[in-house]
ZASE-900221 format. One record per residue (C-alpha): y, z, x negated. Coordinates in Angstrom, 1 decimal, decimal comma. Layout:
residues N
@v: Y	w: Z	u: X
...
END
This chain:
residues 247
@v: 0,3	w: -11,8	u: 16,4
@v: -3,4	w: -13,2	u: 15,9
@v: -6,0	w: -10,6	u: 15,3
@v: -7,8	w: -12,5	u: 12,6
@v: -8,7	w: -9,7	u: 10,5
@v: -12,0	w: -7,9	u: 9,9
@v: -10,4	w: -4,8	u: 8,2
@v: -7,0	w: -4,2	u: 10,0
@v: -5,9	w: -3,7	u: 13,6
@v: -2,7	w: -4,4	u: 14,6
@v: -1,1	w: -3,1	u: 17,8
@v: 2,6	w: -3,2	u: 19,2
@v: 4,4	w: -1,1	u: 22,0
@v: 8,2	w: -1,6	u: 22,5
@v: 8,7	w: -3,4	u: 19,4
@v: 6,8	w: -1,1	u: 17,1
@v: 4,1	w: -2,4	u: 15,2
@v: 1,1	w: -0,3	u: 14,1
@v: -1,3	w: -1,6	u: 11,5
@v: -4,3	w: 0,3	u: 10,9
@v: -6,7	w: 0,0	u: 8,2
@v: -10,3	w: 0,4	u: 8,8
@v: -14,0	w: -0,4	u: 8,0
@v: -15,9	w: -1,2	u: 10,6
@v: -13,9	w: 1,1	u: 12,6
@v: -14,7	w: 4,0	u: 10,2
@v: -12,5	w: 4,9	u: 6,9
@v: -11,0	w: 2,0	u: 5,2
@v: -12,9	w: 0,8	u: 2,0
@v: -11,2	w: -1,5	u: -0,4
@v: -12,5	w: -5,0	u: -1,4
@v: -10,7	w: -6,9	u: -4,0
@v: -12,3	w: -10,4	u: -3,3
@v: -11,3	w: -10,8	u: 0,4
@v: -11,0	w: -7,5	u: 2,4
@v: -8,0	w: -5,7	u: 2,5
@v: -6,7	w: -7,2	u: -0,6
@v: -6,4	w: -10,6	u: 1,2
@v: -5,8	w: -9,7	u: 4,6
@v: -2,8	w: -6,8	u: 4,1
@v: -0,9	w: -9,6	u: 2,5
@v: -1,1	w: -12,2	u: 5,3
@v: -0,7	w: -9,2	u: 7,9
@v: 2,5	w: -8,1	u: 6,1
@v: 3,9	w: -11,8	u: 6,0
@v: 3,1	w: -12,2	u: 9,9
@v: 4,8	w: -9,0	u: 10,8
@v: 7,9	w: -10,2	u: 8,1
@v: 8,2	w: -13,3	u: 10,2
@v: 7,9	w: -11,5	u: 13,8
@v: 11,6	w: -11,6	u: 15,2
@v: 10,6	w: -8,9	u: 18,1
@v: 9,4	w: -6,3	u: 15,7
@v: 11,7	w: -3,3	u: 15,4
@v: 9,4	w: -0,9	u: 12,9
@v: 6,3	w: -0,8	u: 11,5
@v: 4,1	w: 2,0	u: 11,5
@v: 1,0	w: 1,8	u: 8,7
@v: -1,9	w: 4,2	u: 8,8
@v: -5,7	w: 4,5	u: 8,3
@v: -8,5	w: 5,3	u: 10,1
@v: -10,5	w: 9,0	u: 10,5
@v: -10,1	w: 11,3	u: 7,4
@v: -9,3	w: 8,8	u: 4,7
@v: -6,3	w: 6,4	u: 4,0
@v: -8,3	w: 4,3	u: 1,6
@v: -10,6	w: 6,2	u: -0,7
@v: -13,4	w: 4,2	u: -1,3
@v: -14,5	w: 0,6	u: -2,2
@v: -16,6	w: -1,8	u: -0,2
@v: -19,8	w: -2,2	u: -2,1
@v: -21,2	w: -4,6	u: 0,1
@v: -18,7	w: -7,2	u: -1,0
@v: -20,1	w: -8,8	u: -4,1
@v: -17,4	w: -10,2	u: -6,4
@v: -18,1	w: -13,5	u: -7,9
@v: -18,4	w: -14,4	u: -11,5
@v: -15,2	w: -13,5	u: -12,9
@v: -13,2	w: -16,7	u: -14,4
@v: -9,8	w: -17,8	u: -14,8
@v: -9,6	w: -19,8	u: -11,4
@v: -10,9	w: -16,7	u: -9,7
@v: -8,6	w: -14,6	u: -11,4
@v: -6,0	w: -16,8	u: -10,3
@v: -6,9	w: -16,1	u: -6,3
@v: -6,9	w: -12,4	u: -7,2
@v: -3,6	w: -12,7	u: -8,9
@v: -1,8	w: -14,6	u: -6,1
@v: -3,4	w: -12,0	u: -3,3
@v: -1,9	w: -9,4	u: -5,6
@v: 1,4	w: -10,8	u: -5,3
@v: 1,3	w: -11,4	u: -2,0
@v: 0,0	w: -7,9	u: -1,1
@v: 3,2	w: -6,1	u: -2,5
@v: 6,0	w: -8,7	u: -2,3
@v: 5,0	w: -9,5	u: 1,5
@v: 5,2	w: -5,9	u: 2,3
@v: 8,7	w: -5,9	u: 0,8
@v: 9,5	w: -8,8	u: 2,1
@v: 9,5	w: -6,6	u: 5,5
@v: 13,0	w: -6,4	u: 6,8
@v: 12,5	w: -3,9	u: 9,5
@v: 12,1	w: 0,0	u: 9,1
@v: 8,3	w: 0,9	u: 7,6
@v: 7,0	w: 4,3	u: 7,9
@v: 3,5	w: 5,5	u: 6,6
@v: 1,2	w: 7,9	u: 8,1
@v: -1,3	w: 8,8	u: 5,2
@v: -4,3	w: 10,7	u: 7,0
@v: -6,1	w: 11,5	u: 4,0
@v: -7,0	w: 10,7	u: 0,5
@v: -5,3	w: 7,5	u: -1,2
@v: -7,2	w: 6,7	u: -4,2
@v: -7,1	w: 2,7	u: -4,2
@v: -3,6	w: 1,3	u: -4,0
@v: -1,9	w: 4,3	u: -3,1
@v: 1,1	w: 3,0	u: -3,6
@v: 1,2	w: 0,7	u: -0,4
@v: 2,2	w: 3,5	u: 1,7
@v: 4,4	w: 4,8	u: -0,8
@v: 6,4	w: 1,7	u: -0,4
@v: 7,4	w: 2,8	u: 3,1
@v: 10,9	w: 3,9	u: 3,8
@v: 9,6	w: 7,3	u: 5,3
@v: 6,0	w: 8,9	u: 4,2
@v: 4,4	w: 11,2	u: 6,1
@v: 1,1	w: 12,7	u: 5,0
@v: -1,5	w: 15,0	u: 6,6
@v: -2,6	w: 18,3	u: 4,8
@v: -5,7	w: 16,7	u: 3,6
@v: -3,9	w: 13,5	u: 1,9
@v: -4,4	w: 13,2	u: -2,0
@v: -2,9	w: 10,6	u: -4,2
@v: -4,6	w: 9,0	u: -7,2
@v: -5,0	w: 5,9	u: -9,0
@v: -8,7	w: 5,6	u: -9,5
@v: -9,7	w: 1,7	u: -10,0
@v: -7,5	w: 1,3	u: -13,1
@v: -7,2	w: 3,0	u: -16,6
@v: -10,0	w: 5,7	u: -15,9
@v: -12,3	w: 2,9	u: -15,3
@v: -11,5	w: 0,7	u: -18,0
@v: -9,1	w: -1,6	u: -16,1
@v: -5,3	w: -2,3	u: -17,3
@v: -3,2	w: -0,9	u: -14,5
@v: -1,2	w: -4,1	u: -14,0
@v: -1,1	w: -4,8	u: -10,0
@v: 2,1	w: -3,3	u: -9,3
@v: 1,1	w: 0,5	u: -10,1
@v: 2,4	w: 0,3	u: -13,5
@v: 6,0	w: -0,5	u: -12,3
@v: 5,4	w: 1,6	u: -8,8
@v: 4,3	w: 4,9	u: -10,1
@v: 6,4	w: 5,5	u: -12,9
@v: 9,6	w: 4,5	u: -10,9
@v: 8,3	w: 7,4	u: -8,4
@v: 7,1	w: 10,3	u: -10,8
@v: 9,4	w: 9,4	u: -13,6
@v: 8,4	w: 7,5	u: -16,8
@v: 6,2	w: 10,2	u: -18,2
@v: 4,6	w: 11,7	u: -15,4
@v: 3,9	w: 8,3	u: -14,3
@v: 2,1	w: 7,2	u: -17,5
@v: 0,1	w: 10,7	u: -17,3
@v: -0,6	w: 9,9	u: -13,6
@v: -2,0	w: 6,5	u: -14,4
@v: -3,7	w: 7,3	u: -17,8
@v: -5,5	w: 10,2	u: -16,5
@v: -6,3	w: 9,5	u: -12,9
@v: -4,7	w: 12,7	u: -11,9
@v: -4,9	w: 13,4	u: -8,1
@v: -1,9	w: 14,8	u: -6,4
@v: -2,2	w: 17,0	u: -3,0
@v: 0,0	w: 16,9	u: -0,1
@v: 2,0	w: 19,6	u: -0,8
@v: 2,7	w: 18,6	u: -4,5
@v: 3,6	w: 15,2	u: -3,3
@v: 6,3	w: 16,9	u: -1,0
@v: 7,7	w: 18,9	u: -3,9
@v: 7,5	w: 15,6	u: -6,1
@v: 9,5	w: 13,7	u: -3,5
@v: 6,7	w: 11,3	u: -3,1
@v: 6,3	w: 12,0	u: 0,9
@v: 9,3	w: 13,4	u: 3,5
@v: 6,7	w: 15,8	u: 5,7
@v: 3,0	w: 17,2	u: 5,3
@v: 1,7	w: 17,8	u: 8,6
@v: -1,4	w: 19,1	u: 10,4
@v: -4,1	w: 15,9	u: 11,0
@v: -3,7	w: 16,3	u: 14,5
@v: -0,1	w: 15,9	u: 14,6
@v: 0,6	w: 13,3	u: 12,0
@v: 0,8	w: 10,2	u: 14,2
@v: 2,5	w: 11,7	u: 16,8
@v: 5,3	w: 12,5	u: 14,8
@v: 5,1	w: 9,1	u: 13,1
@v: 5,4	w: 7,6	u: 16,1
@v: 8,4	w: 9,9	u: 17,1
@v: 10,2	w: 8,7	u: 14,0
@v: 9,5	w: 5,0	u: 14,7
@v: 11,1	w: 5,2	u: 18,3
@v: 14,1	w: 7,0	u: 16,9
@v: 14,6	w: 4,9	u: 14,2
@v: 13,9	w: 1,7	u: 16,1
@v: 16,5	w: 2,6	u: 18,8
@v: 19,3	w: 2,0	u: 16,3
@v: 21,1	w: -1,5	u: 16,1
@v: 18,2	w: -4,2	u: 14,9
@v: 20,8	w: -5,5	u: 12,2
@v: 21,6	w: -2,0	u: 10,7
@v: 18,0	w: -1,3	u: 10,3
@v: 17,3	w: -4,6	u: 8,9
@v: 20,2	w: -4,5	u: 6,4
@v: 19,3	w: -0,8	u: 5,6
@v: 15,5	w: -1,9	u: 4,5
@v: 16,9	w: -4,6	u: 2,5
@v: 19,3	w: -2,1	u: 0,5
@v: 16,6	w: 0,5	u: 0,0
@v: 14,1	w: -1,7	u: -1,2
@v: 16,3	w: -4,0	u: -3,6
@v: 15,7	w: -2,0	u: -6,6
@v: 12,0	w: -2,1	u: -6,1
@v: 11,8	w: -5,8	u: -5,2
@v: 13,9	w: -6,5	u: -8,3
@v: 11,9	w: -4,6	u: -10,5
@v: 8,6	w: -5,8	u: -9,2
@v: 10,1	w: -9,2	u: -9,6
@v: 10,3	w: -8,7	u: -13,2
@v: 6,9	w: -7,2	u: -14,1
@v: 4,4	w: -7,8	u: -11,4
@v: 3,3	w: -11,5	u: -12,9
@v: 2,9	w: -10,1	u: -16,3
@v: 1,1	w: -7,2	u: -15,2
@v: -1,4	w: -9,0	u: -13,0
@v: -1,9	w: -11,8	u: -16,0
@v: -2,5	w: -8,9	u: -18,4
@v: -5,1	w: -7,1	u: -16,2
@v: -7,0	w: -10,6	u: -15,8
@v: -7,0	w: -11,2	u: -19,4
@v: -8,4	w: -7,7	u: -20,5
@v: -11,1	w: -8,3	u: -17,7
@v: -12,0	w: -11,6	u: -19,0
@v: -11,8	w: -10,3	u: -22,5
@v: -14,2	w: -7,8	u: -22,0
@v: -16,5	w: -9,9	u: -20,3
@v: -16,9	w: -12,3	u: -23,1
@v: -17,2	w: -9,7	u: -25,9
END
């Protein structure tokens, strides 16, 4: 796989692909224009097309999964043309992740406040004791939560708790996430990656086709729901932004 990313490091060992998000080798920072918003969709497509990959492990860097924006990235003036770019990248981000037909494991190494749904779309989610989940960029910032979080969080938490979570910006710590079924295990930070790699090795040793078909079956409902709801959500998010700018 070509290492053509500024914010992602991809490594590989015995068919296990590790994708680590970062910002200048420190904790990952999100950029909606370019940055991880663009790179993750491309990386997921490359991994989905990799016939030798047997499992994918997604994690962050340092003590944060992704909790801040990269304030050095300037957004261009918002327009229908520029929102179309964001819309297409937003679709690719989630659709390409769900098109991966090998088991996906997430190791959430700290706060996940921006696109926290990405690790939660993994088949196995492990969290460090310092992990916290929230949706900070949308409703509490006056932005429509339409880029997939409007579908995924009510699916994970239930419709009422999911709406509450998105509308209030509520933070859910690691132990509560475990009790809610958002994550499968909570571990000390120093044990997180070792456990994720152990599970990746164990699962990738199973028959390749069985793993692929299991992943396809277990993500079918999520893929179906996003197919129905993602485009409208992204369109309405963009319309609301353009309406606010023009008022």
